[in-house]
N, C-alpha and C positions, 0 to 999 in steps of 0.2 A: 504493500500500500504506500502510495506516494505521500510524503509528509506535508502535503498541503500546497496545491497550486492555486487554490481559490479560497474564499472565506469559509465556505461550508466544509471543505476538506480540512482546513486548519482546525476549525472548531471540533470536527469529528475526532481528531487526534487528542484534543484537550479532553473530550468526554471519555475517550478510551483510557487516558492517563488517570483521570479522576475516578473512574470505575475501579481501576486497580488499587488506588489509594484506599477506597472505601472497603473493597473486599479483602485485600491482603493486610493492609496496615491498620484497618479498622479505625480510621480517623473520624472525629466527630463531624456531624453535618455542618456545623458552623465553620470548622476548619476547611472542609472541602469547598464550601461556598466561597470562602475567602480566596482559595486557590483559583476557583473558577473566575471570580471577578478580576484577579490580577492577570490571568492569562488572556481573558477576553480584552482587557485594556491594552495589553501588549499587541494583540492582533489589530485592534482599532487604530493604534498609533503607528503601525507599520503596514498600511494597506497595500495590497497587490504583491506582496512578497511571501513566498512559501517559507515555512519554518527553517528549512535547510539553507535558505539564501541570506538569512539575517547574519550580520557580522558584528564584530566588536563595536565598530563605528555606529551602527544602527542602535545598539543598546545604549551606548553613551549618549546618543542624541535623544533617545526617549527619556533617559534619566535626567538629562539637562532640561528637557521640556517640563517634566514633572516638578523639578526644582524651581523653574521659572514661574510655575503656577502656584508657588508658595506651599507646595506639599512638604510636610515635615521630613527632615532627613531620616528619622526613624521609620516613617512609612515607606520612603523610597527604598531603604535597606531591606524592609520586609518584602517588597515587591521583587527586588533583585534576587532575593533568596528563593522566592517562589519560582521565578523564571529559571534560575540556575539549576534547581532540582529537576524541573521539567525537562530541560535540555539534557541533563545527565540521563534521565529516563529515555528520552528520544534517541540518544546515541546508542542505546542498547537495542533499539528496534529498527534503526535505519542506518544508512551509510553516511552518518554525519561526520564531517571532517573535524570539527572542533566545537567546543561549547563557547558560544559568543558572549556569554554572560560571565564567564569564569574570572576574567581580569577586571571587570567593571566594579567600581566601588562607589558607595553612596557618598553624598557630601558629608563632611564632618559635622557632627552635631555637638553642641555644648553639653558637657557632662552635667547632669542634674540629679539630685538626690530625690528619692521618692518622698512624697509629702506624708508626714505622720502627725497625729495629734499628740499632745502631751499626755502624760498619764492621767492627770486630773480631768482634762477635756474628754478623753476616751471613757473614763469611768462615769463621769457625769452624763455623757451622751447615752450610753447603753443602760445605765441604771435609772435614768429619769423615766417616770411613767409615761407611756405613749397613749394615755387616755384622759378623759375629763374626770372631774371630781365625782361625777355621778356613778362611776364604776366602769371597769374595763369591758369592752366588747370583745368577742372572739378574735376579731382582726387585730385589736390592740395587743392581746396576749400573743398572737402569732408574731407580730412585729417585734415585741420585746424579746421573744425567744430567738428570733432570727438575728437580731442585732447583738445580743449577748453571745451567741454562738460564733458569729463572725469575728468578734474581738477575742473570745475565749480561745479559739482554735486556729485562727488565721486562715480560714477557708477562702478559696476563690468563690465569687458569687455563683458561678456555674456549678461548682461542687455543692454549694448550699442548696440551690434549687433542685439538684438531682437526688437529694437525700430521700430515703424511704423510712418508714416507721421501723422496720427491722429487715434483716436479710431475707430475701425470698428468691425463688427461681421458678419462672413460669415460661412455658413454650421455648425452653432452651436459653432464655435470657435471664441473667442474674442481676441483682441489684448493683448499681454503680456506687452506692453509698448508703450508709444507714447509721443509726445511733444505737450504741450498746450502753444503755443507762446503768445497768448493773456494774459494768466494768468502768464506767466513767470515760468512755472513749467514743470517738466518731471515726468511722471507716469511710474513706473517700477514694474514688478513682480519679486521679489527676491527669496531667498532660502525659501523652505517650502511654495511656492505659496503665499507669503505675499506681498500684494501690498502696495506701499508707494509713496508719492509725495515728490519731492525734488525741491527747488528753482533752477532756472537757471540764471546765471549772465548775465549782459548786453553784455559783450564781446562775450560770447558763443551764445547769441541770435543773435548778429550781424553776427557772423560767420555762423550760421545756415541759416540766411536769404540769405547770399551770395551763399551758397551751393544750397539751394532750387531754386534759380533763374536759375541755370544751370543744375539741376538734371535731367537726362534723364529718360524716362519711364523704369520701370523695365522689363527685358525680361522674368523673371519668373512669371510675373503677380502679384507679391506681392506688398504690400504697404510699403515695407522696407524703412526706412528713409535713411540709408547709403548703398551704392552699391559698389560692386567690379568693377574691370576693365571690367568684362563681363556683367555689368548691372544687376547682381543678388544680393540677399542679401549678405552683406559682412559677413565673418566668423570671430570669435574671433582670430584665428590664423593669418589672414591677417592683422587685426588691430595691433596685437603685432609686426608683421614684419614691418609695415609702421612706427609705433612709434619708434621702435629701429633704423631704417634707418634715420629717421628725427633727432633723438637725436645725432646720430653719425655725421651727417652733421653740426649740430649746435655746436659740440664740447662739449657736456655735459660730465662732467668728470666721470660719473658713468653709468653703464648699466641701461637703462630705460625700464620699462615694464608698461603696463596699471595699474597694481595693485599699482605700486609706486605712480602714480598720485592719486589714491584713498587714499593711506596712507598720501600723502602730503595734500590733501584736508582736511582730518580729523585732522591732526596735526595743520595745519595753522588755521583752524576754531576754534579749542580748545584754541590755543594760544590767539586768539583775543577775544573770547567770554567767555571762562571758563565754558561753559554750556555743561557738559558731557552728560546729558540726551538728549539734542537737537541733538548732534552729533550722539548719538546712534540711534535715530529715522531716521536721514538722511542716515546713513549707512545701516539701516535695520538689525541691530544686534538684535537677540532674547534676549540676555543677556547683561546687562551692563558690565559684566566682560570682554567681548570681546572688549569693547570700552575703558576700563580703561588702556589698554596698551599705549594709546596715552597720558595719563598723564605723563608717563615716558619720552616720546618724548618731551613733553612740558618742563619737568624739564631739559632735556638735553639742550634745547634752552636757558632757564634761566641761566643754568650753564655757557654756552658759553658766554652769554652777561656779566655775572659777571666776568669771567676770562679775558675778553677783556677790560672791563671798570673800574673795581674796582682797586684803587691804591694799595690795599693790597692783591690782588689776587696772587696766586702762579704763577710764571713765567712758560711759556711753554718751 
């Protein structure tokens, strides 16, 4: 099969590639959708050329075009990575001379630390009641349990949304994540289908117990731990919206999103323990280099303490 002499042929190769990703590597639907968008964008930006005709100069031009459109360097790097892996796959199935993406690098991006709340801010946010004085509604108890668990165990929002009440296996599909309240653990399947166990704090366990006492049956027949207002499995987007609204009501001085609670979990745990390897395992990072960014956050904390407390610290 020719690797694409027209638009339809090129996209057919993309779909064949994505089909293999789904079947063999079992990537999530969201990840596959992102690959599809990236490759379709490359096809749109290089019209009239088959995949095998694209060269280093073409990819550089596309990257420059995206940069001129003010696309963030991180996003350009992700697209280049998608294209690079696709071409590596294409080389195994066609007589491709070379990978045109191999030597292309994204524009340099400024190093930025992940944003984390202070300990007081995080505790106040997740401990504050998410309901009116008249008493909590089931949705309020659901929110409280979700927010406590995000900060307690450093979960990704997709991992939180995918949790079930308990482990189960139906029609050959097993749970991707569940709560073991007796053991005080949450089991999740993270990136790369890697499963990990993370401890759950007592406040999060108490909030979960309150939610489970009023949790209605799921209308979609799922065993989802957290439910939307329609009693179906809650989506990551809805969790983001609920947390943002709750933070605004509490007067949190920064824009809060679920990943900020994950950053806060990692930063505060590292400040207290100094055990980088343990934090890596609880976050589910494949490489410790991904976790080392929190050592910089830790140093920021130490610097702030020094500046506030040391008599010879420079004045602000």
